[in-house]
BALUMMI-813978 format. One line per field, with one value per residue (C-alpha): x, y, z; residue number from 1; residue in one letter. Coordinates in Angstrom, 2 decimals, decimal comma. Each point is the difference from the previous one (the first is absolute). Layout:
<rs>
c1: [X  ...]
c2: [Y  ...]
c3: [Z  ...]
nr: [NUM  ...]
rest: [A  ...]
</rs>
This chain:
<rs>
c1: [163,31  2,11  2,98  -0,31  0,18  3,01  1,75  -0,69  1,39  2,97  1,11  -0,35  1,81  1,55  0,75  -3,57  -1,41  2,97  -0,07  -3,75  0,55  2,52  -2,43  -2,73  2,24  1,11  -3,59  -1,20  2,76  -0,66  -3,76  0,03  2,74  -1,01  -3,77  -0,19  1,44  -2,67  -3,70  -0,78  0,13  3,42  -1,09  -0,64  3,54  1,28  -1,99  1,35  3,60  -0,54  -1,62  2,87  2,46  -1,74  0,09  3,68  0,85  -1,78  1,06  3,41  1,93  2,63  -1,10  3,43  -0,28  1,83  -1,21  2,80  -1,93  -0,59  -3,49  -1,40  -3,76  -2,55  -2,53  -2,27  -3,35  -2,59  -3,32  -1,45  -3,59  -1,09  -1,75  -0,26  2,49  2,64  -0,14  -0,22  2,39  3,57  1,88  2,44  -2,75  -2,31  2,90  0,79  -3,61  -0,40  3,37  -1,30  -3,51  1,03  2,20  -2,82  -2,51  2,03  1,65  -3,44  -1,07  3,00  -0,90  -2,13  -1,24  -1,28  3,11  2,25  -1,97  0,79  3,73  -0,10  -1,81  2,54  2,93  -1,46  -0,75  3,49  1,72  -0,10  1,62  2,76  0,61  0,33  2,37  2,22  -0,08  1,12  2,68  1,65  0,78  1,74  -3,41  -0,55  -3,33  -1,42  -2,77  -3,16  -3,04  -2,25  1,26  -0,85  -3,50  -0,67  1,47  -2,13  -3,13  0,80  0,75  -3,25  -1,99  1,70  -0,61  -3,69  -0,31  1,90  -2,42  -2,95  1,65  1,01  -3,57  -1,17  2,72  -0,85  -3,68  0,83  2,21  -2,71  -2,58  2,48  0,66  -3,63]
c2: [29,19  2,88  -2,32  -1,09  3,65  0,54  -2,96  1,33  3,44  -1,18  -2,59  2,38  2,93  -0,24  3,75  1,12  0,06  1,71  2,65  0,39  0,44  2,73  1,76  -0,11  1,97  2,46  0,40  0,83  2,58  1,66  -0,15  1,56  2,58  0,97  0,07  3,73  -0,55  -2,48  0,72  -3,42  -1,70  -1,15  -3,65  0,28  1,26  -2,79  -2,61  1,13  -0,14  -3,34  -1,40  1,25  -1,51  -3,36  0,09  0,98  -2,60  -2,73  0,89  1,67  -1,54  -2,64  -3,64  -1,60  -1,35  1,52  0,48  0,48  1,68  3,72  0,84  -3,52  -0,13  -2,76  1,22  -3,03  1,32  -2,35  1,60  -1,76  -0,84  2,65  -1,82  0,74  -2,81  1,90  2,83  -2,14  -2,90  0,48  0,31  2,33  1,06  1,06  1,69  1,99  1,18  0,85  1,74  2,97  0,38  2,11  2,29  0,74  0,48  2,35  1,90  0,82  1,18  2,37  1,50  3,08  1,34  -1,95  1,01  -1,33  -3,26  -0,55  0,50  -2,24  -2,74  0,22  -0,17  -2,96  -1,90  0,75  -1,25  -3,72  0,80  1,98  -2,81  -2,60  2,30  0,31  -3,76  -0,50  2,69  -1,20  -3,74  0,13  0,22  -3,62  0,79  -0,34  2,07  -1,70  1,18  -2,00  1,99  3,27  -1,26  -1,13  3,21  2,19  -1,96  0,63  3,67  0,45  -1,63  2,31  3,10  -0,83  -0,60  3,26  2,02  -1,50  0,55  3,59  0,93  -1,62  1,79  3,35  -0,45  -0,92  3,10  2,20  -1,28  0,36  3,66  0,98]
c3: [142,45  1,36  0,51  -3,64  -1,12  2,25  -1,63  -3,51  0,86  2,06  -2,55  -2,92  1,56  3,47  0,16  -0,79  3,52  1,70  -2,73  0,52  3,74  -0,69  -2,36  2,66  2,36  -2,69  -1,19  3,50  0,48  -3,36  0,45  3,46  -0,53  -3,54  0,38  -0,65  -3,51  -0,95  -0,13  1,36  3,38  1,23  -0,10  -3,73  -0,62  2,24  -1,93  -3,39  1,24  1,72  -3,17  -2,15  2,47  -0,18  -3,79  -0,10  2,64  -1,90  -3,54  0,17  2,88  -0,89  -0,06  0,20  -3,53  -2,93  -3,53  -2,47  -2,77  0,00  -1,18  -0,11  0,40  -0,10  -2,51  0,22  1,12  1,39  0,78  3,03  0,65  2,45  2,82  3,72  0,54  -2,00  2,54  3,13  -0,43  1,19  -3,28  -1,68  -2,41  2,84  1,79  -3,16  -0,12  3,70  0,12  -2,00  1,41  3,03  -2,10  -2,43  2,81  2,20  -2,86  -1,35  3,46  0,03  -3,37  0,38  -3,31  -2,99  -1,96  2,77  0,06  -3,68  0,67  3,07  -1,92  -2,83  2,44  1,91  -3,22  -1,38  3,16  -0,95  -3,35  1,72  2,48  -2,73  -1,91  3,08  0,51  -3,60  0,19  3,23  -0,20  3,39  1,68  -1,01  -1,58  -3,43  -1,43  -1,16  -1,92  2,34  2,97  -1,75  -0,78  3,58  1,44  -2,28  0,96  3,67  -0,62  -1,93  2,80  2,51  -2,13  -0,36  3,74  0,58  -2,12  1,86  3,38  -0,83  -0,85  3,23  1,98  -1,61  0,83  3,60  0,35  -1,53  2,47  2,87  -0,86  -0,54]
nr: [1  2  3  4  5  6  7  8  9  10  11  12  13  14  15  16  17  18  19  20  21  22  23  24  25  26  27  28  29  30  31  32  33  34  35  36  37  38  39  40  41  42  43  44  45  46  47  48  49  50  51  52  53  54  55  56  57  58  59  60  61  62  63  64  65  66  67  68  69  70  71  72  73  74  75  76  77  78  79  80  81  82  83  84  85  86  87  88  89  90  91  92  93  94  95  96  97  98  99  100  101  102  103  104  105  106  107  108  109  110  111  112  113  114  115  116  117  118  119  120  121  122  123  124  125  126  127  128  129  130  131  132  133  134  135  136  137  138  139  140  141  142  143  144  145  146  147  148  149  150  151  152  153  154  155  156  157  158  159  160  161  162  163  164  165  166  167  168  169  170  171  172  173  174  175  176  177  178  179  180]
rest: [X  X  X  X  X  X  X  X  X  X  X  X  X  X  X  X  X  X  X  X  X  X  X  X  X  X  X  X  X  X  X  X  X  X  X  X  X  X  X  X  X  X  X  X  X  X  X  X  X  X  X  X  X  X  X  X  X  X  X  X  X  X  X  X  X  X  X  X  X  X  X  X  X  X  X  X  X  X  X  X  X  X  X  X  X  X  X  X  X  X  X  X  X  X  X  X  X  X  X  X  X  X  X  X  X  X  X  X  X  X  X  X  X  X  X  X  X  X  X  X  X  X  X  X  X  X  X  X  X  X  X  X  X  X  X  X  X  X  X  X  X  X  X  X  X  X  X  X  X  X  X  X  X  X  X  X  X  X  X  X  X  X  X  X  X  X  X  X  X  X  X  X  X  X  X  X  X  X  X  X]
</rs>
């Protein structure tokens, strides 16, 4: 199963995993050296940067193809049947969903106040739209924007944000019990 996922990722975007590896290193350096700036554990900062690096590596690195049209987007939207198989089978649809779950989860863990959580949620949910706009604006990337990708990315981001809210309350309770 893991080799099937590897094939999906590597065939779709050969630069994704090296870019992700680079973001892991950068995330660790920023997380460890900048932990006093953030009111969250260093690993949480690392996870947000690594998640963002994976997303950038998968969605904005060149594919080797070239699209000639500036601003061309596939606006055909097919709403899939949401089944466990959709999330588990190695496919581009599942990859588009899972790609945004860690970003939503760890970004929400970084957000402190309720007001900040609203801004973080808005930024995470807007990210797929920004990515598709960049893909449409820069044909040299060899990518085309698609409404389906936005839908799948937002589903993944929403799942991550919900998990992040749940995890942040659990983390806050654990810290409260630890300090009392």
